[in-house]
C-alpha positions in Angstrom: 1.5 28.5 -19.2 0.2 24.5 -19.3 -1.9 22.9 -22.2 -4.8 20.8 -20.2 -4.5 18.1 -22.2 -7.6 16.1 -19.5 -10.2 18.9 -19.6 -12.9 18.0 -16.8 -15.9 19.3 -15.5 -15.5 22.4 -17.6 -19.6 21.1 -19.1 -22.6 19.5 -18.0 -22.2 16.6 -19.7 -19.7 14.0 -19.6 -17.5 13.0 -22.6 -14.7 10.5 -23.3 -11.5 11.0 -24.4 -8.7 8.3 -25.9 -5.3 8.9 -23.4 -2.3 11.2 -24.5 0.3 9.6 -23.2 2.1 6.8 -22.7 1.4 4.1 -20.4 4.5 2.4 -19.9 7.0 4.9 -20.6 10.7 4.1 -21.9 13.9 5.9 -20.8 17.2 4.0 -22.0 19.4 6.0 -19.5 17.5 4.7 -16.6 18.5 1.4 -15.2 16.8 -1.9 -16.3 14.4 -2.6 -13.4 12.5 -5.8 -12.2 9.4 -6.1 -14.6 9.7 -8.9 -17.1 8.9 -7.7 -20.4 5.6 -9.7 -20.0 5.0 -8.4 -16.8 5.2 -4.2 -18.5 2.6 -5.5 -21.2 0.0 -6.5 -19.2 0.6 -2.6 -16.7 0.0 -2.2 -21.1 -2.5 -3.7 -21.6 -4.5 -4.0 -18.2 -3.2 -0.9 -16.0 -2.2 -3.0 -13.1 0.2 -5.5 -10.9 -0.2 -7.7 -8.8 2.4 -8.4 -6.9 1.3 -11.5 -3.9 3.4 -12.0 -1.1 5.6 -9.9 -2.6 6.3 -8.9 1.9 6.7 -11.9 4.1 4.3 -12.5 6.7 7.3 -11.4 9.8 7.5 -7.8 7.4 3.1 -7.3 7.3 3.5 -8.1 11.2 5.4 -5.0 11.5 4.0 -3.0 9.6 0.4 -4.4 10.9 2.0 -2.9 14.6 2.9 0.0 13.5 -0.9 0.6 11.7 -2.2 0.5 15.0 0.4 2.8 16.4 0.1 5.3 13.1 -4.6 4.3 14.2 -4.5 4.9 18.2 -2.4 8.1 17.8 -5.3 9.5 15.6 -8.6 8.3 17.0 -8.7 11.2 18.7 -6.9 13.7 16.4 -8.7 16.7 14.4 -6.5 17.1 11.8 -7.8 17.3 8.4 -5.4 15.0 6.8 -7.0 12.6 9.4 -10.1 11.6 7.5 -13.5 9.9 9.1 -16.0 7.4 8.2 -19.7 9.5 7.1 -21.6 10.0 9.5 -18.9 8.2 12.7 -16.1 8.8 14.2 -14.0 5.3 12.5 -10.5 7.0 11.2 -11.1 6.4 7.3 -7.8 7.2 6.4 -3.8 9.0 7.7 -2.6 11.2 4.6 1.4 12.3 4.6 2.4 9.0 6.3 5.2 9.0 3.8 6.3 11.7 6.4 6.4 11.0 9.1 10.6 10.7 9.7 10.1 6.7 11.3 8.9 3.5 9.7 6.4 4.2 6.2 9.1 7.2 5.4 11.7 4.6 5.4 8.6 1.8 3.9 7.8 4.3 0.6 12.1 4.4 -0.2 11.7 0.6 -0.7 13.2 -0.4 -3.6 10.9 -3.6 -3.7 8.4 -0.6 -4.3 10.3 2.4 -5.2 12.3 0.1 -8.5 8.9 -1.1 -10.4 8.2 2.6 -10.1 11.0 4.1 -11.7 11.2 1.4 -13.9 6.9 2.1 -15.3 7.4 6.1 -15.7 11.0 5.8 -16.8 12.6 7.8 -13.9 12.7 9.3 -10.9 10.0 9.2 -9.0 8.9 11.5 -5.8 5.6 10.5 -3.3 3.3 13.1 -4.4 0.7 11.4 -2.0 0.5 8.8 0.9 -2.3 7.0 3.2 -3.1 4.3 5.4 -6.1 3.1 4.5 -8.8 1.1 7.3 -11.9 -0.5 6.6 -13.2 -1.9 8.8 -15.5 -4.8 9.0 -19.1 -4.4 8.8 -18.7 -1.4 8.5 -17.2 -0.3 5.8 -17.5 2.2 4.0 -17.6 2.2 -0.4 -15.7 4.6 -2.2 -17.6 4.8 -5.7 -16.0 4.6 -8.7 -13.3 7.1 -10.3 -9.6 7.8 -11.9 -6.9 9.6 -9.4 -5.7 11.1 -12.0 -9.3 13.1 -12.9 -9.5 14.8 -9.7 -5.1 15.1 -9.2 -5.4 16.8 -12.5 -7.9 19.4 -12.1 -7.9 20.4 -8.3 -4.1 19.3 -8.1 -2.7 20.3 -11.5 -0.5 16.8 -12.1 0.3 17.7 -16.1 0.5 14.5 -17.5 -0.9 10.9 -16.6 3.2 9.5 -15.8 2.3 8.4 -11.9 1.6 4.7 -10.2 -0.3 3.5 -7.1 1.3 1.3 -5.1 -0.9 -0.5 -2.5 0.4 -2.6 -0.2 -2.3 -5.1 1.4 -2.1 -5.3 5.1 -4.9 -7.8 5.8 -6.2 -10.6 3.3 -8.2 -8.5 0.6 -11.2 -11.5 0.4 -13.7 -11.1 -2.0 -16.7 -10.4 0.5 -14.9 -7.5 2.3 -14.8 -5.1 0.0 -11.7 -5.2 -2.4 -11.0 -2.9 -4.6 -11.7 -2.9 -7.9 -10.6 -2.1 -11.3 -11.5 -1.9 -15.3 -8.4 -3.7 -17.1 -8.2 -0.9 -20.2 -10.3 1.7 -19.2 -6.2 3.3 -18.3 -6.3 4.0 -21.9 -9.3 6.9 -21.6 -10.2 9.5 -20.0 -13.6 10.4 -18.4 -13.9 14.0 -18.8 -16.3 14.5 -15.6 -20.2 16.7 -16.0 -20.4 19.3 -12.9 -17.6 22.2 -11.7 -15.8 21.9 -8.7 -16.3 24.1 -6.0 -13.5 25.4 -3.5 -12.8 23.4 -0.5 -14.7 19.6 -2.7 -11.9 17.8 -0.8 -13.3 18.4 2.3 -15.5 16.8 1.3 -14.9 14.2 -1.5 -12.3 12.8 1.3 -15.7 11.0 2.6 -18.0 10.9 -0.1 -16.8 11.7 -3.6 -19.7 12.8 -5.2 -17.6 15.4 -7.8 -14.9 14.0 -10.5 -17.5 10.5 -10.7 -17.9 8.9 -14.2 -21.7 9.0 -15.4 -23.7 6.0 -15.4 -23.3 5.9 -19.4 -19.6 6.3 -19.2 -19.2 3.2 -16.7 -21.7 1.5 -19.2 -19.1 2.3 -21.7 -15.7 1.0 -20.1 -17.5 -1.6 -19.2 -18.3 -3.6 -22.0 -14.8 -2.0 -24.2 -12.9 -4.4 -21.4 -16.2 -7.2 -20.9 -15.2 -7.6 -17.0 -14.6 -6.0 -13.9 -12.0 -7.4 -12.1 -11.1 -7.5 -7.9 -6.7 -7.4 -5.7 -7.5 -10.0 -3.7 -5.1 -12.0 -2.0 -3.1 -11.8 1.3 -1.8 -9.9 3.6 2.1 -8.4 2.0 0.5 -8.8 -1.1 1.6 -4.9 -3.5 -0.8 -3.2 -6.2 0.5 -1.4 -8.8 -2.3 0.7 -10.4 -1.8 2.9 -13.4 -2.9 6.5 -11.8 -5.7 6.8 -14.7 -7.6 3.6 -14.5 -11.3 3.6 -13.5 -11.3 2.0 -9.8 -13.8 1.4 -7.2 -14.8 -0.5 -3.6 -18.2 -1.9 -2.5 -18.4 -1.0 1.3 -17.3 -4.3 3.9 -19.8 -5.5 5.6 -17.7 -8.6 6.4 -16.6 -9.5 9.5 -12.9 -9.4 8.5 -11.6 -5.6 7.9 -8.7 -4.7 5.0 -6.0 -2.1 5.3 -3.7 -1.0 2.8 -0.9 1.4 3.0 -1.3 3.7 -0.6 1.5 5.5 -2.1 1.7 7.3 -5.4 5.3 7.5 -7.2 5.3 10.9 -9.6 7.4 11.2 -12.1 10.4 13.9 -11.3 9.5 15.0 -14.1 5.6 15.8 -13.8 5.2 17.3 -10.2 2.4 19.2 -9.4 1.4 22.7 -11.2 -1.1 25.1 -10.8 -4.4 23.3 -10.9 -6.2 22.9 -14.4 -9.6 23.8 -12.2 -8.5 27.7 -12.0 -9.0 26.9 -8.1 -6.4 26.9 -4.9 -4.7 23.9 -4.7 -5.9 21.6 -2.5 -3.8 20.9 1.2 0.4 19.6 0.9 -1.1 16.6 2.7 -3.0 15.1 -0.5 -0.6 16.4 -2.6 2.8 17.2 -2.3 4.4 20.3 -3.5 7.4 21.0 -0.9 11.2 20.2 -0.7 10.9 17.4 -3.8 13.4 15.7 -4.0 14.2 12.1 -6.6 13.8 8.8 -4.4 16.5 6.7 -3.3 15.6 2.5 -3.1 16.5 1.4 0.0 17.3 -2.0 0.5 16.3 -1.4 4.9 15.3 -4.3 6.5 11.3 -3.8 7.4 11.5 -3.7 11.5 10.1 -0.9 13.4 11.3 1.8 13.3 9.1 3.2 16.8 10.1 4.7 18.9 7.5 6.4 21.3 4.9 6.8 20.9 2.2 9.9 23.0 
């Protein structure tokens, strides 16, 4: 039985503990990666790296076309893997896109992404979760501050902080259209959240998370430590890598400009999901992959449309 290094939702009071895992994992048997020592140091200190224009305008246009097809295909679906905005039928997220057997599955193996993830995690990787996020102009809802790892640990059974999220920006991210906000350095601390997780919590939390979120005092302390809040802004084609435990969130989008991104979570092949530390049943496969786990083999195939037909 695995030791719970990061107990959370076990008390009515929140608490903060020091991180017990490395941030950058070194492995001399892994081939050299694309990141410089300066970039590795920045990631270790701040908990994220933003690469502007990692993908070309032509590649972004192809991704947008495929994203539009995914949105159209899922407007009327009742699949639990498709999340709608609270109070409307607008699509908020489509999960498990790396298993579509098509364009986004191929994109998830692209060497520009995978090689960075492997270097940060010191091992081969697999994808434990993927999704496309839509934040439409005027009505895209906020997502409150949270650490992804806290949920993945409590509800999915991710043992250690050895995963990195990769967000491919498909629409220009401005300071005014609800960009991701991050608290630099917060990944070095784990906020043990108050409350107890009910069975099936994911059905509510994917629309509006109320459990597994930090209390105000913890947030104030983290921001005081950082001295600032960063915003991940940049042109379409930029890619943000952020550490699984960094505290992040986004405000609502009341501008006319939509914000969309493709999101892959690369987890170390040595950090596969165990039994949830909440003691509850695991969340569905589309939220935490457990089946047929294999290391990703990076590819350098061109980013071109692969879709043959859509219903």
